[in-house]
PyMOL commands that place a pseudoatom at each C-alpha (Angstrom):
pseudoatom trace, name=CA, resn=MET, resi=1, chain=A, elem=C, hetatm=0, pos=[-48.656, 67.336, -25.307]
pseudoatom trace, name=CA, resn=LYS, resi=2, chain=A, elem=C, hetatm=0, pos=[-46.664, 64.901, -27.459]
pseudoatom trace, name=CA, resn=SER, resi=3, chain=A, elem=C, hetatm=0, pos=[-43.526, 65.575, -25.450]
pseudoatom trace, name=CA, resn=ARG, resi=4, chain=A, elem=C, hetatm=0, pos=[-45.362, 64.544, -22.267]
pseudoatom trace, name=CA, resn=TYR, resi=5, chain=A, elem=C, hetatm=0, pos=[-46.152, 61.168, -23.783]
pseudoatom trace, name=CA, resn=LEU, resi=6, chain=A, elem=C, hetatm=0, pos=[-42.590, 60.803, -24.965]
pseudoatom trace, name=CA, resn=LEU, resi=7, chain=A, elem=C, hetatm=0, pos=[-41.217, 61.721, -21.556]
pseudoatom trace, name=CA, resn=PHE, resi=8, chain=A, elem=C, hetatm=0, pos=[-43.476, 59.108, -19.997]
pseudoatom trace, name=CA, resn=PHE, resi=9, chain=A, elem=C, hetatm=0, pos=[-42.967, 56.227, -22.417]
pseudoatom trace, name=CA, resn=LEU, resi=10, chain=A, elem=C, hetatm=0, pos=[-39.323, 56.630, -23.440]
pseudoatom trace, name=CA, resn=PRO, resi=11, chain=A, elem=C, hetatm=0, pos=[-37.922, 55.737, -19.991]
pseudoatom trace, name=CA, resn=LEU, resi=12, chain=A, elem=C, hetatm=0, pos=[-40.204, 52.690, -19.881]
pseudoatom trace, name=CA, resn=ILE, resi=13, chain=A, elem=C, hetatm=0, pos=[-38.996, 51.504, -23.252]
pseudoatom trace, name=CA, resn=VAL, resi=14, chain=A, elem=C, hetatm=0, pos=[-35.363, 52.150, -22.376]
pseudoatom trace, name=CA, resn=ALA, resi=15, chain=A, elem=C, hetatm=0, pos=[-35.716, 50.395, -19.012]
pseudoatom trace, name=CA, resn=LYS, resi=16, chain=A, elem=C, hetatm=0, pos=[-37.058, 47.300, -20.736]
pseudoatom trace, name=CA, resn=TYR, resi=17, chain=A, elem=C, hetatm=0, pos=[-33.897, 46.939, -22.812]
pseudoatom trace, name=CA, resn=THR, resi=18, chain=A, elem=C, hetatm=0, pos=[-31.194, 48.166, -20.438]
pseudoatom trace, name=CA, resn=SER, resi=19, chain=A, elem=C, hetatm=0, pos=[-30.581, 44.685, -19.101]
pseudoatom trace, name=CA, resn=ALA, resi=20, chain=A, elem=C, hetatm=0, pos=[-29.421, 43.322, -22.467]
pseudoatom trace, name=CA, resn=ALA, resi=21, chain=A, elem=C, hetatm=0, pos=[-25.701, 42.576, -22.414]
pseudoatom trace, name=CA, resn=THR, resi=22, chain=A, elem=C, hetatm=0, pos=[-25.273, 43.018, -26.166]
pseudoatom trace, name=CA, resn=VAL, resi=23, chain=A, elem=C, hetatm=0, pos=[-27.167, 45.014, -28.734]
pseudoatom trace, name=CA, resn=GLN, resi=24, chain=A, elem=C, hetatm=0, pos=[-29.608, 42.720, -30.467]
pseudoatom trace, name=CA, resn=PRO, resi=25, chain=A, elem=C, hetatm=0, pos=[-32.213, 43.794, -33.006]
pseudoatom trace, name=CA, resn=PHE, resi=26, chain=A, elem=C, hetatm=0, pos=[-35.771, 43.516, -31.765]
pseudoatom trace, name=CA, resn=HIS, resi=27, chain=A, elem=C, hetatm=0, pos=[-36.464, 41.081, -34.583]
pseudoatom trace, name=CA, resn=SER, resi=28, chain=A, elem=C, hetatm=0, pos=[-35.031, 39.878, -37.866]
pseudoatom trace, name=CA, resn=PRO, resi=29, chain=A, elem=C, hetatm=0, pos=[-36.126, 41.049, -41.322]
pseudoatom trace, name=CA, resn=GLU, resi=30, chain=A, elem=C, hetatm=0, pos=[-37.996, 37.764, -41.737]
pseudoatom trace, name=CA, resn=GLU, resi=31, chain=A, elem=C, hetatm=0, pos=[-39.995, 38.444, -38.566]
pseudoatom trace, name=CA, resn=SER, resi=32, chain=A, elem=C, hetatm=0, pos=[-41.006, 41.956, -39.596]
pseudoatom trace, name=CA, resn=VAL, resi=33, chain=A, elem=C, hetatm=0, pos=[-44.331, 42.871, -41.128]
pseudoatom trace, name=CA, resn=ASN, resi=34, chain=A, elem=C, hetatm=0, pos=[-44.434, 42.225, -44.875]
pseudoatom trace, name=CA, resn=SER, resi=35, chain=A, elem=C, hetatm=0, pos=[-45.076, 45.685, -46.306]
pseudoatom trace, name=CA, resn=GLN, resi=36, chain=A, elem=C, hetatm=0, pos=[-46.263, 44.449, -49.679]
pseudoatom trace, name=CA, resn=PHE, resi=37, chain=A, elem=C, hetatm=0, pos=[-49.500, 43.439, -47.922]
pseudoatom trace, name=CA, resn=TYR, resi=38, chain=A, elem=C, hetatm=0, pos=[-50.302, 46.961, -46.728]
pseudoatom trace, name=CA, resn=LEU, resi=39, chain=A, elem=C, hetatm=0, pos=[-48.548, 49.237, -49.237]
pseudoatom trace, name=CA, resn=PRO, resi=40, chain=A, elem=C, hetatm=0, pos=[-50.395, 49.491, -52.545]
pseudoatom trace, name=CA, resn=PRO, resi=41, chain=A, elem=C, hetatm=0, pos=[-48.540, 49.073, -55.824]
pseudoatom trace, name=CA, resn=PRO, resi=42, chain=A, elem=C, hetatm=0, pos=[-47.146, 52.267, -57.320]
pseudoatom trace, name=CA, resn=PRO, resi=43, chain=A, elem=C, hetatm=0, pos=[-49.293, 53.913, -59.980]
pseudoatom trace, name=CA, resn=GLY, resi=44, chain=A, elem=C, hetatm=0, pos=[-48.661, 52.960, -63.597]
pseudoatom trace, name=CA, resn=ASN, resi=45, chain=A, elem=C, hetatm=0, pos=[-47.217, 55.492, -66.055]
pseudoatom trace, name=CA, resn=ASP, resi=46, chain=A, elem=C, hetatm=0, pos=[-50.673, 56.141, -67.549]
pseudoatom trace, name=CA, resn=ASP, resi=47, chain=A, elem=C, hetatm=0, pos=[-52.337, 56.599, -64.138]
pseudoatom trace, name=CA, resn=PRO, resi=48, chain=A, elem=C, hetatm=0, pos=[-53.299, 60.167, -63.083]
pseudoatom trace, name=CA, resn=ALA, resi=49, chain=A, elem=C, hetatm=0, pos=[-51.691, 59.440, -59.710]
pseudoatom trace, name=CA, resn=PHE, resi=50, chain=A, elem=C, hetatm=0, pos=[-48.349, 58.947, -61.483]
pseudoatom trace, name=CA, resn=ARG, resi=51, chain=A, elem=C, hetatm=0, pos=[-48.662, 62.357, -63.139]
pseudoatom trace, name=CA, resn=TYR, resi=52, chain=A, elem=C, hetatm=0, pos=[-49.572, 63.872, -59.776]
pseudoatom trace, name=CA, resn=ASP, resi=53, chain=A, elem=C, hetatm=0, pos=[-46.481, 62.261, -58.198]
pseudoatom trace, name=CA, resn=LYS, resi=54, chain=A, elem=C, hetatm=0, pos=[-44.264, 63.760, -60.918]
pseudoatom trace, name=CA, resn=GLU, resi=55, chain=A, elem=C, hetatm=0, pos=[-45.885, 67.196, -60.600]
pseudoatom trace, name=CA, resn=ALA, resi=56, chain=A, elem=C, hetatm=0, pos=[-45.418, 67.120, -56.824]
pseudoatom trace, name=CA, resn=TYR, resi=57, chain=A, elem=C, hetatm=0, pos=[-41.774, 66.190, -57.336]
pseudoatom trace, name=CA, resn=PHE, resi=58, chain=A, elem=C, hetatm=0, pos=[-41.194, 69.096, -59.738]
pseudoatom trace, name=CA, resn=ARG, resi=59, chain=A, elem=C, hetatm=0, pos=[-43.018, 71.558, -57.447]
pseudoatom trace, name=CA, resn=GLY, resi=60, chain=A, elem=C, hetatm=0, pos=[-40.803, 70.444, -54.583]
pseudoatom trace, name=CA, resn=TYR, resi=61, chain=A, elem=C, hetatm=0, pos=[-37.652, 70.553, -56.685]
pseudoatom trace, name=CA, resn=ALA, resi=62, chain=A, elem=C, hetatm=0, pos=[-38.490, 74.117, -57.740]
pseudoatom trace, name=CA, resn=MET, resi=63, chain=A, elem=C, hetatm=0, pos=[-37.922, 75.110, -54.095]
pseudoatom trace, name=CA, resn=LYS, resi=64, chain=A, elem=C, hetatm=0, pos=[-34.334, 73.822, -54.106]
pseudoatom trace, name=CA, resn=ASN, resi=65, chain=A, elem=C, hetatm=0, pos=[-32.035, 75.809, -51.792]
pseudoatom trace, name=CA, resn=SER, resi=66, chain=A, elem=C, hetatm=0, pos=[-34.971, 77.712, -50.267]
pseudoatom trace, name=CA, resn=PRO, resi=67, chain=A, elem=C, hetatm=0, pos=[-35.537, 77.681, -46.484]
pseudoatom trace, name=CA, resn=ARG, resi=68, chain=A, elem=C, hetatm=0, pos=[-38.395, 75.200, -47.021]
pseudoatom trace, name=CA, resn=TRP, resi=69, chain=A, elem=C, hetatm=0, pos=[-36.098, 72.906, -49.029]
pseudoatom trace, name=CA, resn=LYS, resi=70, chain=A, elem=C, hetatm=0, pos=[-33.478, 73.001, -46.285]
pseudoatom trace, name=CA, resn=GLN, resi=71, chain=A, elem=C, hetatm=0, pos=[-36.133, 72.149, -43.683]
pseudoatom trace, name=CA, resn=ALA, resi=72, chain=A, elem=C, hetatm=0, pos=[-37.360, 69.243, -45.825]
pseudoatom trace, name=CA, resn=VAL, resi=73, chain=A, elem=C, hetatm=0, pos=[-33.803, 67.919, -46.156]
pseudoatom trace, name=CA, resn=GLU, resi=74, chain=A, elem=C, hetatm=0, pos=[-33.365, 68.069, -42.388]
pseudoatom trace, name=CA, resn=ASP, resi=75, chain=A, elem=C, hetatm=0, pos=[-36.758, 66.424, -41.788]
pseudoatom trace, name=CA, resn=ALA, resi=76, chain=A, elem=C, hetatm=0, pos=[-35.884, 63.616, -44.203]
pseudoatom trace, name=CA, resn=ASP, resi=77, chain=A, elem=C, hetatm=0, pos=[-32.651, 62.821, -42.365]
pseudoatom trace, name=CA, resn=VAL, resi=78, chain=A, elem=C, hetatm=0, pos=[-33.561, 59.732, -40.356]
pseudoatom trace, name=CA, resn=SER, resi=79, chain=A, elem=C, hetatm=0, pos=[-30.039, 58.981, -39.211]
pseudoatom trace, name=CA, resn=VAL, resi=80, chain=A, elem=C, hetatm=0, pos=[-29.610, 58.072, -35.559]
pseudoatom trace, name=CA, resn=GLU, resi=81, chain=A, elem=C, hetatm=0, pos=[-27.544, 61.227, -35.096]
pseudoatom trace, name=CA, resn=ASN, resi=82, chain=A, elem=C, hetatm=0, pos=[-30.300, 63.506, -36.389]
pseudoatom trace, name=CA, resn=ILE, resi=83, chain=A, elem=C, hetatm=0, pos=[-33.087, 61.773, -34.469]
pseudoatom trace, name=CA, resn=ALA, resi=84, chain=A, elem=C, hetatm=0, pos=[-30.965, 62.012, -31.308]
pseudoatom trace, name=CA, resn=LYS, resi=85, chain=A, elem=C, hetatm=0, pos=[-30.400, 65.723, -31.978]
pseudoatom trace, name=CA, resn=ILE, resi=86, chain=A, elem=C, hetatm=0, pos=[-34.159, 66.284, -32.332]
pseudoatom trace, name=CA, resn=PHE, resi=87, chain=A, elem=C, hetatm=0, pos=[-35.152, 64.322, -29.227]
pseudoatom trace, name=CA, resn=SER, resi=88, chain=A, elem=C, hetatm=0, pos=[-32.330, 65.360, -26.880]
pseudoatom trace, name=CA, resn=PRO, resi=89, chain=A, elem=C, hetatm=0, pos=[-34.021, 68.643, -25.854]
pseudoatom trace, name=CA, resn=VAL, resi=90, chain=A, elem=C, hetatm=0, pos=[-37.350, 66.859, -25.347]
pseudoatom trace, name=CA, resn=VAL, resi=91, chain=A, elem=C, hetatm=0, pos=[-35.798, 64.180, -23.154]
pseudoatom trace, name=CA, resn=GLY, resi=92, chain=A, elem=C, hetatm=0, pos=[-33.638, 66.712, -21.338]
pseudoatom trace, name=CA, resn=ALA, resi=93, chain=A, elem=C, hetatm=0, pos=[-30.410, 64.787, -21.906]
pseudoatom trace, name=CA, resn=LYS, resi=94, chain=A, elem=C, hetatm=0, pos=[-27.900, 64.555, -24.717]
pseudoatom trace, name=CA, resn=ILE, resi=95, chain=A, elem=C, hetatm=0, pos=[-28.582, 61.305, -26.553]
pseudoatom trace, name=CA, resn=ASN, resi=96, chain=A, elem=C, hetatm=0, pos=[-25.331, 59.772, -27.769]
pseudoatom trace, name=CA, resn=PRO, resi=97, chain=A, elem=C, hetatm=0, pos=[-23.516, 56.420, -27.605]
pseudoatom trace, name=CA, resn=LYS, resi=98, chain=A, elem=C, hetatm=0, pos=[-21.359, 57.470, -24.645]
pseudoatom trace, name=CA, resn=ASP, resi=99, chain=A, elem=C, hetatm=0, pos=[-23.870, 59.119, -22.287]
pseudoatom trace, name=CA, resn=THR, resi=100, chain=A, elem=C, hetatm=0, pos=[-27.054, 57.242, -23.189]
pseudoatom trace, name=CA, resn=PRO, resi=101, chain=A, elem=C, hetatm=0, pos=[-25.972, 53.966, -24.813]
pseudoatom trace, name=CA, resn=GLU, resi=102, chain=A, elem=C, hetatm=0, pos=[-29.245, 52.102, -24.290]
pseudoatom trace, name=CA, resn=THR, resi=103, chain=A, elem=C, hetatm=0, pos=[-31.349, 54.896, -25.765]
pseudoatom trace, name=CA, resn=TRP, resi=104, chain=A, elem=C, hetatm=0, pos=[-28.877, 55.168, -28.651]
pseudoatom trace, name=CA, resn=ASN, resi=105, chain=A, elem=C, hetatm=0, pos=[-29.099, 51.421, -29.316]
pseudoatom trace, name=CA, resn=MET, resi=106, chain=A, elem=C, hetatm=0, pos=[-32.883, 51.519, -29.101]
pseudoatom trace, name=CA, resn=LEU, resi=107, chain=A, elem=C, hetatm=0, pos=[-32.995, 54.314, -31.693]
pseudoatom trace, name=CA, resn=GLN, resi=108, chain=A, elem=C, hetatm=0, pos=[-30.693, 52.345, -33.987]
pseudoatom trace, name=CA, resn=ASN, resi=109, chain=A, elem=C, hetatm=0, pos=[-32.976, 49.327, -33.731]
pseudoatom trace, name=CA, resn=LEU, resi=110, chain=A, elem=C, hetatm=0, pos=[-36.145, 51.340, -34.281]
pseudoatom trace, name=CA, resn=LEU, resi=111, chain=A, elem=C, hetatm=0, pos=[-34.702, 53.120, -37.295]
pseudoatom trace, name=CA, resn=THR, resi=112, chain=A, elem=C, hetatm=0, pos=[-33.477, 49.868, -38.808]
pseudoatom trace, name=CA, resn=MET, resi=113, chain=A, elem=C, hetatm=0, pos=[-36.859, 48.237, -38.362]
pseudoatom trace, name=CA, resn=GLY, resi=114, chain=A, elem=C, hetatm=0, pos=[-38.956, 51.254, -39.348]
pseudoatom trace, name=CA, resn=GLY, resi=115, chain=A, elem=C, hetatm=0, pos=[-36.702, 52.708, -41.995]
pseudoatom trace, name=CA, resn=TYR, resi=116, chain=A, elem=C, hetatm=0, pos=[-35.560, 49.557, -43.708]
pseudoatom trace, name=CA, resn=TYR, resi=117, chain=A, elem=C, hetatm=0, pos=[-37.331, 46.386, -42.624]
pseudoatom trace, name=CA, resn=ALA, resi=118, chain=A, elem=C, hetatm=0, pos=[-40.771, 48.010, -42.811]
pseudoatom trace, name=CA, resn=THR, resi=119, chain=A, elem=C, hetatm=0, pos=[-40.505, 48.888, -46.492]
pseudoatom trace, name=CA, resn=ALA, resi=120, chain=A, elem=C, hetatm=0, pos=[-37.972, 46.442, -47.932]
pseudoatom trace, name=CA, resn=SER, resi=121, chain=A, elem=C, hetatm=0, pos=[-40.396, 43.722, -48.997]
pseudoatom trace, name=CA, resn=ALA, resi=122, chain=A, elem=C, hetatm=0, pos=[-42.693, 46.110, -50.902]
pseudoatom trace, name=CA, resn=LYS, resi=123, chain=A, elem=C, hetatm=0, pos=[-39.763, 47.838, -52.586]
pseudoatom trace, name=CA, resn=LYS, resi=124, chain=A, elem=C, hetatm=0, pos=[-38.308, 44.506, -53.643]
pseudoatom trace, name=CA, resn=TYR, resi=125, chain=A, elem=C, hetatm=0, pos=[-41.685, 43.184, -54.820]
pseudoatom trace, name=CA, resn=TYR, resi=126, chain=A, elem=C, hetatm=0, pos=[-42.830, 46.235, -56.829]
pseudoatom trace, name=CA, resn=MET, resi=127, chain=A, elem=C, hetatm=0, pos=[-39.397, 47.400, -58.108]
pseudoatom trace, name=CA, resn=ARG, resi=128, chain=A, elem=C, hetatm=0, pos=[-40.745, 50.798, -59.172]
pseudoatom trace, name=CA, resn=THR, resi=129, chain=A, elem=C, hetatm=0, pos=[-38.587, 52.482, -61.786]
pseudoatom trace, name=CA, resn=ARG, resi=130, chain=A, elem=C, hetatm=0, pos=[-37.705, 56.111, -61.165]
for i in range(1, 130): cmd.bond("trace and resi %d" % i, "trace and resi %d" % (i + 1))
show_as sticks, trace
zoom trace
């Protein structure tokens, strides 16, 4: 079902941006949503949520090198190359800079905005120690 939506909307999105002569980001970091207004502060060291976060980390780390760990590593890879690899079969075309440059550029923009711009202000504001 999700792939049907993707197959419908992806060409529309790509068509909207195929006329651009140069690759331009959709917006600047200053124009993006300020994530510190919708992401809560991290829990304090004495907060039960902090202990839960640490326990979840250790439970996950205990699975290192297992098939589940390897799947989690692959799922966490939000590089343009990996996203293109995942979506190429769904779209029915190999997504790469040579064959599908507009789709490739769109993915780069979306990943920059969603992966960096969307969280940068909260990360900078809260400066959680790890």
